[in-house]
C-alpha positions in Angstrom: 18.3 -11.7 -24.7 14.9 -11.4 -23.0 12.7 -8.5 -24.0 11.8 -6.0 -21.2 8.9 -4.6 -23.4 5.6 -4.5 -21.5 3.1 -7.0 -22.8 -0.5 -6.3 -23.3 -2.9 -7.6 -20.7 -4.9 -9.6 -23.2 -1.9 -11.7 -24.3 -1.2 -15.1 -22.7 1.3 -15.0 -19.9 4.8 -15.6 -21.1 7.8 -16.4 -18.8 7.9 -17.1 -15.1 5.5 -15.2 -12.9 7.7 -15.7 -9.9 10.7 -14.1 -11.7 8.6 -11.2 -12.9 7.2 -10.6 -9.4 10.7 -10.8 -7.9 12.0 -8.3 -10.4 9.3 -5.8 -9.5 9.7 -6.6 -5.8 13.4 -6.0 -5.9 13.0 -2.7 -7.7 10.2 -1.4 -5.4 12.2 -2.5 -2.3 15.3 -0.6 -3.6 13.2 2.5 -4.0 11.6 2.3 -0.5 14.9 1.2 1.2 16.7 4.2 -0.3 14.2 6.6 1.3 13.2 4.8 4.5 16.8 4.1 5.1 17.2 7.7 6.2 15.5 6.6 9.4 17.9 3.8 10.0 15.6 1.0 9.0 15.1 -1.2 5.9 11.6 -1.3 4.6 11.1 -4.9 5.8 12.1 -3.8 9.3 9.8 -0.8 9.2 6.9 -3.0 8.2 7.6 -5.5 11.0 8.0 -2.7 13.6 4.7 -1.2 12.4 2.9 -4.5 12.8 4.3 -5.0 16.3 3.2 -1.5 17.3 -0.2 -2.0 15.8 -0.8 -5.5 17.0 1.3 -5.8 20.1 1.6 -7.2 22.5 1.2 -10.1 20.1 2.2 -13.8 20.0 4.9 -14.5 17.4 2.7 -17.0 15.6 -0.1 -14.4 15.3 2.3 -11.8 14.1 3.8 -14.2 11.5 0.2 -15.1 10.3 -0.8 -11.4 10.1 2.3 -10.8 7.9 1.9 -14.0 5.9 5.5 -14.9 7.0 7.1 -18.2 8.2 7.7 -18.3 11.9 11.5 -18.9 11.3 11.6 -15.9 9.0 9.9 -13.8 11.6 12.3 -14.9 14.3 15.3 -14.0 12.1 13.8 -10.6 11.2 13.0 -9.7 14.8 16.6 -10.1 15.9 17.9 -6.7 14.6 14.9 -4.9 16.1 15.5 -6.6 19.5 19.2 -5.8 19.3 18.5 -2.1 18.7 16.1 -2.1 21.6 13.0 -1.3 19.5 11.2 -4.6 20.2 11.1 -7.0 23.2 10.2 -10.6 23.2 9.0 -11.5 26.6 7.0 -14.2 28.5 3.4 -14.8 27.5 0.4 -16.2 29.3 2.1 -19.4 30.3 5.6 -20.9 30.3 5.5 -21.9 26.7 4.1 -18.7 25.1 5.8 -15.4 24.3 4.7 -11.9 23.4 6.3 -9.4 21.1 6.0 -5.8 22.1 7.4 -2.5 20.8 9.4 -0.5 23.3 9.1 3.3 23.7 12.2 3.7 21.6 10.6 1.4 19.0 7.4 3.5 18.9 9.6 6.6 18.4 11.6 4.9 15.7 8.3 3.9 13.9 7.1 7.6 13.9 10.4 8.7 12.5 10.4 6.0 9.8 6.8 6.6 9.0 7.6 10.1 7.8 10.2 8.6 5.4 7.9 5.8 4.3 5.2 8.4 3.4 7.8 10.3 1.4 8.8 7.0 -0.4 5.1 6.1 -1.1 4.3 9.5 -2.5 7.5 9.4 -4.7 6.5 5.9 -5.9 2.9 7.1 -6.7 4.4 10.0 -8.6 6.8 7.8 -10.6 4.4 4.9 -11.4 1.2 6.9 -11.4 -1.4 6.9 -8.6 -4.1 5.1 -10.7 -1.6 2.4 -11.7 -0.6 1.9 -8.0 -4.2 1.6 -7.0 -4.7 -1.0 -9.7 -1.6 -2.8 -8.6 -2.8 -2.9 -5.0 -6.2 -4.3 -6.1 -4.6 -6.9 -8.4 -2.2 -8.0 -5.6 -5.1 -8.3 -3.2 -7.1 -10.4 -5.7 -4.1 -12.6 -6.3 -3.4 -13.1 -2.6 -7.1 -14.0 -2.1 -7.0 -16.5 -4.9 -3.7 -18.0 -3.7 -5.2 -18.4 -0.2 -8.3 -20.3 -1.4 -8.2 -24.1 -1.0 -7.2 -25.8 -4.2 -10.1 -27.4 -6.2 -10.7 -31.1 -5.4 
């Protein structure tokens, strides 16, 4: 049986980083989904809707890049938002391009979900500790930056 005991930061990494990150991600997602769900959205949907509101009208490729998401994943994740009438995908500058835009109903849904998200974030900060959450955010940003650097030649 694998130990769930926290390891000290000075020890060498043991186990699979992907597995550990997925464990944490699942648990954090469960926490946020439970609270944000009161607004009728999953956390992933709230995040996508927020990006569309903030960036829109936006080309799907630019939206996917901003969210560090594959284009096919973005297309799949947009479908429920379009079906609910919160987002529209319409023609772009030319016949080959498209734009993603939030509808009035989508902007209203974001405001409603934003209140629940804030409740979820404050509860997360309380449970984990605000200083630890700040360190987690900084560490994630550092890791993302390192992973986005070109590999050494």
